[in-house]
ZADO-1210 file (C-alpha; in nm, 4 decimals, padded with zeros to 6 digits):
<atoms>
<atom x="02.3297" y="-00.6677" z="-01.3470" code="MET" pos="1"/>
<atom x="01.9999" y="-00.6012" z="-01.1451" code="LEU" pos="2"/>
<atom x="01.7970" y="-00.9230" z="-01.0674" code="GLU" pos="3"/>
<atom x="01.4810" y="-00.9407" z="-01.2095" code="LEU" pos="4"/>
<atom x="01.3198" y="-00.8992" z="-00.8879" code="ARG" pos="5"/>
<atom x="01.5203" y="-00.5634" z="-00.8309" code="GLU" pos="6"/>
<atom x="01.3920" y="-00.4521" z="-01.1802" code="LEU" pos="7"/>
<atom x="01.0525" y="-00.5386" z="-01.0897" code="ALA" pos="8"/>
<atom x="01.0717" y="-00.3180" z="-00.7818" code="GLN" pos="9"/>
<atom x="01.2293" y="-00.0376" z="-00.9624" code="ALA" pos="10"/>
<atom x="00.9217" y="-00.0750" z="-01.2094" code="GLY" pos="11"/>
<atom x="00.6940" y="-00.0404" z="-00.9114" code="ARG" pos="12"/>
<atom x="00.8609" y="00.2585" z="-00.7901" code="TYR" pos="13"/>
<atom x="00.8453" y="00.4249" z="-01.1164" code="LEU" pos="14"/>
<atom x="00.4959" y="00.3464" z="-01.1642" code="THR" pos="15"/>
<atom x="00.3861" y="00.4696" z="-00.8307" code="GLN" pos="16"/>
<atom x="00.5731" y="00.8176" z="-00.9048" code="SER" pos="17"/>
<atom x="00.4186" y="00.8596" z="-01.2637" code="LEU" pos="18"/>
<atom x="00.0860" y="00.8084" z="-01.1013" code="ARG" pos="19"/>
<atom x="00.1393" y="01.0339" z="-00.8424" code="LEU" pos="20"/>
<atom x="00.2953" y="01.2799" z="-01.0597" code="MET" pos="21"/>
<atom x="-00.0526" y="01.3225" z="-01.2736" code="VAL" pos="22"/>
<atom x="-00.2863" y="01.3077" z="-00.9357" code="GLY" pos="23"/>
<atom x="-00.3515" y="00.9172" z="-00.9723" code="VAL" pos="24"/>
<atom x="-00.4184" y="00.7973" z="-00.5594" code="PRO" pos="25"/>
<atom x="-00.2120" y="00.4753" z="-00.4739" code="ASP" pos="26"/>
<atom x="-00.4978" y="00.2318" z="-00.3335" code="TYR" pos="27"/>
<atom x="-00.2324" y="-00.0033" z="-00.2182" code="GLY" pos="28"/>
<atom x="-00.0695" y="00.2463" z="00.0254" code="SER" pos="29"/>
<atom x="-00.4268" y="00.3446" z="00.1118" code="TYR" pos="30"/>
<atom x="-00.5070" y="-00.0277" z="00.2230" code="LEU" pos="31"/>
<atom x="-00.1551" y="-00.0432" z="00.4059" code="ALA" pos="32"/>
<atom x="-00.2441" y="00.2889" z="00.5870" code="HIS" pos="33"/>
<atom x="-00.6157" y="00.1679" z="00.6588" code="HIS" pos="34"/>
<atom x="-00.4860" y="-00.1493" z="00.7970" code="GLN" pos="35"/>
<atom x="-00.2445" y="-00.0103" z="01.0092" code="ALA" pos="36"/>
<atom x="-00.4062" y="00.2865" z="01.1623" code="THR" pos="37"/>
<atom x="-00.7895" y="00.2012" z="01.1600" code="HIS" pos="38"/>
<atom x="-00.8383" y="-00.1991" z="01.1584" code="PRO" pos="39"/>
<atom x="-01.1515" y="-00.1838" z="01.3126" code="GLU" pos="40"/>
<atom x="-01.3098" y="-00.0121" z="01.0040" code="ARG" pos="41"/>
<atom x="-01.3786" y="-00.1568" z="00.6907" code="PRO" pos="42"/>
<atom x="-01.1661" y="-00.0182" z="00.3855" code="ALA" pos="43"/>
<atom x="-01.3233" y="00.1636" z="00.1129" code="MET" pos="44"/>
<atom x="-01.3456" y="-00.0164" z="-00.2198" code="SER" pos="45"/>
<atom x="-01.1535" y="00.1031" z="-00.4868" code="TYR" pos="46"/>
<atom x="-01.4484" y="00.3376" z="-00.6828" code="GLU" pos="47"/>
<atom x="-01.5021" y="00.4439" z="-00.3587" code="GLU" pos="48"/>
<atom x="-01.1437" y="00.5406" z="-00.2699" code="PHE" pos="49"/>
<atom x="-01.0908" y="00.6921" z="-00.6285" code="PHE" pos="50"/>
<atom x="-01.4092" y="00.9341" z="-00.6023" code="ARG" pos="51"/>
<atom x="-01.3407" y="01.0408" z="-00.2339" code="GLU" pos="52"/>
<atom x="-00.9399" y="01.1365" z="-00.3576" code="ARG" pos="53"/>
<atom x="-01.0668" y="01.3448" z="-00.6519" code="GLN" pos="54"/>
<atom x="-01.3246" y="01.5227" z="-00.4399" code="ALA" pos="55"/>
<atom x="-00.9954" y="01.5964" z="-00.1960" code="ALA" pos="56"/>
<atom x="-00.7999" y="01.6854" z="-00.4888" code="ARG" pos="57"/>
<atom x="-01.0256" y="01.9338" z="-00.6482" code="TYR" pos="58"/>
<atom x="-01.2594" y="02.0696" z="-00.3642" code="SER" pos="59"/>
<atom x="-01.1523" y="02.3803" z="-00.1194" code="ALA" pos="60"/>
<atom x="-01.1764" y="02.1593" z="00.2087" code="ARG" pos="61"/>
<atom x="-00.8770" y="02.1351" z="00.4023" code="VAL" pos="62"/>
<atom x="-00.7654" y="01.8636" z="00.6200" code="GLY" pos="63"/>
<atom x="-00.6506" y="01.4983" z="00.6299" code="LYS" pos="64"/>
<atom x="-00.7077" y="01.1658" z="00.7826" code="CYS" pos="65"/>
<atom x="-00.4456" y="01.1401" z="01.0485" code="CYS" pos="66"/>
</atoms>
């Protein structure tokens, strides 16, 4: 039987997968990436991050951060 910790982790993975399927960005992943690759710059707030991801998804511009 799965332990409670393993069940909780599976739930987090499922939630993240479902959010990505419908286009909801993952702020936690952004923060981890930002801290690892751009520690000298301040991270965006959740609201700024969400607006930027929506603009990137629905605009015609091409490119990524890294």
